[in-house]
C-alpha positions as CSV (number, residue, x, y, z in Angstrom):
1,X,0.0,0.0,0.0
2,X,1.4,3.4,-1.0
3,X,1.5,6.4,1.4
4,X,-1.1,8.0,-0.8
5,X,-3.4,5.1,-0.1
6,X,-2.7,5.3,3.6
7,X,-3.4,9.0,3.6
8,X,-6.8,8.5,1.9
9,X,-7.6,5.9,4.5
10,X,-6.8,8.3,7.3
11,X,-8.4,11.4,5.7
12,X,-11.7,11.0,7.4
13,X,-10.1,10.6,10.8
14,X,-7.7,13.5,10.6
15,X,-10.4,15.7,9.1
16,X,-12.5,14.9,12.2
17,X,-9.6,15.7,14.5
18,X,-8.9,19.0,12.8
19,X,-12.7,19.9,12.8
20,X,-12.9,19.3,16.6
21,X,-9.8,21.4,17.3
22,X,-10.7,24.3,15.0
23,X,-14.5,24.0,15.2
24,X,-14.5,24.8,11.5
25,X,-14.9,22.2,8.8
26,X,-13.6,24.3,6.0
27,X,-10.4,25.2,7.9
28,X,-10.0,21.6,8.8
29,X,-10.1,20.6,5.2
30,X,-7.4,23.2,4.5
31,X,-5.3,21.7,7.3
32,X,-5.7,18.2,5.9
33,X,-4.4,19.4,2.5
34,X,-1.4,20.9,4.2
35,X,-0.8,17.6,6.0
36,X,-0.8,15.8,2.6
37,X,1.8,18.3,1.3
38,X,4.0,17.7,4.4
39,X,3.6,13.9,3.9
40,X,4.6,14.2,0.3
41,X,7.6,16.3,1.2
42,X,8.7,13.9,4.0
43,X,7.8,10.6,2.5
44,X,11.1,8.9,3.3
45,X,11.7,7.6,6.8
46,X,8.1,7.8,8.1
47,X,7.5,4.4,9.8
48,X,4.0,5.1,11.3
49,X,2.0,7.2,8.9
50,X,-1.2,7.4,10.9
51,X,0.7,8.6,14.0
52,X,2.7,11.0,11.9
53,X,-0.4,12.5,10.4
54,X,-2.0,12.9,13.8
55,X,1.0,14.9,15.0
56,X,1.3,17.0,11.9
57,X,-2.4,17.7,11.7
58,X,-2.6,18.7,15.4
59,X,0.4,21.0,15.2
60,X,-0.9,22.7,12.0
61,X,-4.2,23.2,13.9
62,X,-2.2,24.6,16.8
63,X,-0.5,27.1,14.6
64,X,-3.8,28.1,13.1
65,X,-5.4,28.6,16.5
66,X,-2.4,30.7,17.7
67,X,-2.8,32.9,14.6
68,X,-6.6,33.4,15.0
69,X,-7.2,33.5,18.8
70,X,-6.0,36.6,20.7
71,X,-4.2,35.2,23.8
72,X,-2.9,37.6,26.5
73,X,0.9,37.7,26.6
74,X,1.1,36.3,30.1
75,X,-0.9,33.2,28.9
76,X,1.0,32.5,25.7
77,X,2.8,29.1,25.7
78,X,5.9,28.2,23.8
79,X,5.9,24.8,22.1
80,X,9.1,23.0,21.5
81,X,9.7,22.0,17.9
82,X,10.3,18.2,17.5
83,X,11.2,16.1,14.6
84,X,7.8,15.0,13.3
85,X,9.1,11.8,11.9
86,X,10.3,10.7,15.3
87,X,6.7,10.2,16.7
88,X,5.8,6.6,16.1
89,X,3.4,5.8,18.9
90,X,0.2,4.0,18.2
91,X,-3.0,6.1,18.1
92,X,-6.4,5.3,19.4
93,X,-8.9,3.4,17.3
94,X,-10.5,6.2,15.1
95,X,-13.8,4.4,14.9
96,X,-14.4,3.8,18.6
97,X,-17.1,5.9,20.2
98,X,-17.2,8.3,17.2
99,X,-20.5,9.9,18.1
100,X,-19.4,10.5,21.7
101,X,-16.2,12.1,20.5
102,X,-18.0,14.4,18.1
103,X,-20.5,15.4,20.8
104,X,-17.8,16.3,23.3
105,X,-15.8,18.2,20.7
106,X,-18.9,20.4,20.0
107,X,-18.6,21.9,23.5
108,X,-15.4,23.8,22.6
109,X,-17.2,26.1,20.3
110,X,-19.0,27.7,23.2
111,X,-15.8,28.9,25.1
112,X,-13.1,29.0,22.5
113,X,-12.1,32.5,23.6
114,X,-11.5,31.2,27.2
115,X,-8.9,28.6,26.2
116,X,-5.3,29.0,25.1
117,X,-4.4,27.1,22.0
118,X,-2.5,24.5,23.9
119,X,-5.3,24.0,26.4
120,X,-7.8,23.5,23.5
121,X,-5.5,21.0,21.8
122,X,-4.8,19.0,25.0
123,X,-8.5,18.9,25.9
124,X,-9.7,17.8,22.5
125,X,-7.0,15.1,22.2
126,X,-7.7,13.7,25.6
127,X,-11.4,14.1,26.1
128,X,-12.6,13.7,22.5
129,X,-10.1,11.2,21.1
130,X,-8.8,9.5,24.3
131,X,-5.1,10.1,23.7
132,X,-2.8,9.4,26.6
133,X,-1.0,12.4,28.1
134,X,2.4,11.1,27.0
135,X,1.3,11.2,23.4
136,X,-0.2,14.6,23.9
137,X,3.0,15.7,25.5
138,X,5.0,14.5,22.4
139,X,2.7,16.4,20.1
140,X,2.8,19.7,22.1
141,X,6.5,19.4,23.1
142,X,5.6,19.1,26.7
143,X,5.9,16.6,29.5
144,X,3.0,14.3,30.2
145,X,2.4,16.1,33.5
146,X,2.3,19.5,31.7
147,X,-0.1,18.1,29.1
148,X,-2.3,16.8,31.9
149,X,-2.3,20.2,33.5
150,X,-3.3,21.9,30.3
151,X,-6.3,19.6,29.9
152,X,-7.2,20.1,33.5
153,X,-7.2,23.9,33.1
154,X,-9.3,23.6,30.0
155,X,-11.8,21.3,31.8
156,X,-12.1,23.8,34.7
157,X,-12.7,26.7,32.3
158,X,-15.4,24.7,30.4
159,X,-17.1,23.8,33.7
160,X,-17.0,27.4,34.7
161,X,-18.5,28.5,31.4
162,X,-21.2,25.9,31.6
163,X,-22.3,27.1,35.1
164,X,-22.3,30.7,33.8
165,X,-23.6,32.0,30.5
166,X,-24.5,28.6,29.2
167,X,-26.5,27.9,32.3
168,X,-28.5,31.1,31.8
169,X,-29.2,30.1,28.2
170,X,-30.3,26.7,29.4
171,X,-32.8,28.3,31.7
172,X,-34.3,30.4,28.8
173,X,-34.5,27.4,26.5
174,X,-36.1,25.1,29.1
175,X,-38.6,27.9,30.0
176,X,-39.4,28.3,26.3
177,X,-39.9,24.6,25.7
178,X,-42.0,24.3,28.9
179,X,-44.2,27.2,27.7
180,X,-44.6,25.5,24.3
181,X,-45.7,22.2,25.8
182,X,-48.0,23.9,28.2
183,X,-49.7,26.2,25.6
184,X,-48.6,29.3,27.6
185,X,-48.7,31.8,24.7
186,X,-48.1,34.8,27.0
187,X,-44.9,33.2,28.4
188,X,-43.7,32.2,24.9
189,X,-44.1,35.8,23.7
190,X,-42.2,37.1,26.8
191,X,-39.3,34.8,26.0
192,X,-39.0,35.7,22.3
193,X,-37.1,38.7,20.9
194,X,-39.2,41.1,18.7
195,X,-37.4,39.9,15.5
196,X,-37.4,36.2,16.4
197,X,-37.3,33.7,13.5
198,X,-37.4,30.0,12.8
199,X,-35.3,28.4,10.0
200,X,-34.6,24.9,8.9
201,X,-31.9,23.1,7.1
202,X,-32.6,21.1,3.9
203,X,-32.8,17.8,5.7
204,X,-35.3,19.1,8.3
205,X,-37.4,20.6,5.6
206,X,-37.5,17.2,3.9
207,X,-38.9,15.8,7.1
208,X,-41.8,18.3,7.1
209,X,-40.5,21.2,9.4
210,X,-41.3,24.7,8.1
211,X,-38.6,26.4,6.1
212,X,-39.0,29.8,7.7
213,X,-41.2,31.7,10.2
214,X,-40.6,35.4,11.0
215,X,-41.7,37.5,13.9
216,X,-42.3,37.0,17.6
217,X,-46.1,36.4,17.2
218,X,-45.7,34.0,14.3
219,X,-43.0,32.0,16.1
220,X,-45.1,31.9,19.3
221,X,-48.2,30.7,17.5
222,X,-46.2,27.9,15.8
223,X,-44.8,26.6,19.1
224,X,-47.9,27.1,21.2
225,X,-48.9,23.7,22.4
226,X,-46.3,21.9,20.3
227,X,-42.9,20.1,20.7
228,X,-44.2,18.0,23.5
229,X,-41.9,15.1,22.6
230,X,-38.8,17.3,22.4
231,X,-36.1,16.7,25.1
232,X,-33.3,18.9,26.5
233,X,-30.1,18.6,24.5
234,X,-26.9,20.3,23.4
235,X,-27.0,21.2,19.7
236,X,-23.8,22.5,18.2
237,X,-22.5,22.8,21.8
238,X,-25.3,25.1,22.8
239,X,-28.4,24.6,25.0
240,X,-31.2,23.4,22.8
241,X,-33.7,20.6,22.4
242,X,-34.2,17.6,20.1
243,X,-36.6,14.9,18.9
244,X,-35.2,11.5,19.5
245,X,-36.2,8.1,18.2
246,X,-34.9,5.0,20.1
247,X,-32.2,7.2,21.6
248,X,-31.1,8.7,18.3
249,X,-31.5,12.4,17.5
250,X,-33.7,13.0,14.5
251,X,-34.2,16.8,14.6
252,X,-32.3,19.3,16.7
253,X,-33.6,22.7,17.8
254,X,-30.6,25.0,17.6
255,X,-31.4,28.1,19.8
256,X,-29.8,31.5,19.7
257,X,-30.3,33.3,23.0
258,X,-29.4,36.9,23.3
259,X,-29.8,38.9,26.5
260,X,-32.2,36.4,27.9
261,X,-34.5,36.2,24.9
262,X,-34.8,33.6,22.1
263,X,-33.6,35.4,18.9
264,X,-33.6,32.4,16.5
265,X,-34.3,28.7,16.3
266,X,-33.0,26.5,13.6
267,X,-34.4,23.0,13.0
268,X,-31.4,20.8,12.1
269,X,-31.5,17.3,10.6
270,X,-28.2,17.2,8.7
271,X,-26.2,14.1,9.8
272,X,-23.1,16.1,10.7
273,X,-25.2,18.2,13.1
274,X,-27.2,15.3,14.6
275,X,-23.9,13.4,15.3
276,X,-23.0,16.1,17.8
277,X,-26.4,16.3,19.5
278,X,-26.1,15.3,23.2
279,X,-29.3,14.5,25.1
280,X,-29.3,16.1,28.6
281,X,-31.0,14.7,31.7
282,X,-34.4,16.2,32.3
283,X,-36.2,16.4,35.7
284,X,-37.8,13.0,36.3
285,X,-36.1,11.4,33.4
286,X,-34.7,7.9,33.6
287,X,-31.0,7.8,32.7
288,X,-30.5,5.9,29.5
289,X,-34.2,5.6,28.7
290,X,-35.0,5.7,25.0
291,X,-36.7,8.9,24.0
292,X,-39.8,8.8,21.7
């Protein structure tokens, strides 16, 4: 098998890795193309192409993050440059728990500005792809202990964010869905911004959801007494809701909440979005129970 064949076999995995780190599919595809160029330039002497591609892809993402995310000078972290061909450790099975890895990775989009680039990379590699800290340390040019500390700091920042703004948004979304189920039109209107709108992606439209609804009153009328089967969920890493069938998300409700009011709701049924939907525990819910 040629290295080009190996690369094509790894393309999906490293694109997913780059997407989770960068939270941008188009940028991830650019990074993967750069990784292919690096592989072509360094073809000789690479013993473990998958591990090499993991390292190169991650470091290219790290460079991209450093270029795009403003990090205070006192938080900037230097990364030692290592010989990329020297990393020959085995990598985790790319197919194991794929949906769980995608879902965890979505959470980063909410607090990207709170994490330094190295924290973001360490957290994604460990929490989303189950890399050991010695491998993460090799990639970042850090000791395993330092890599563990980076991931721990990222985890603490994510937890802090979840209990802060994201928690407030969760309360708004939960109140909105409760008002919808309870036919509380007055409450629905109070929770909607004046220019509130509903949109749907192509896959959701094909399932019968409306393509567009504009205005607070029209949106409230649509939701009044509806969505009784929808359950709390994270959609694109944000508080939202979803319809589930036998535990699988079928349509996600992607909420945009601004200053305590629902500004927009997008019905999402595209597979790449549904793969990242995470069902949340609701009051009185039975853990692991299949949703309707």
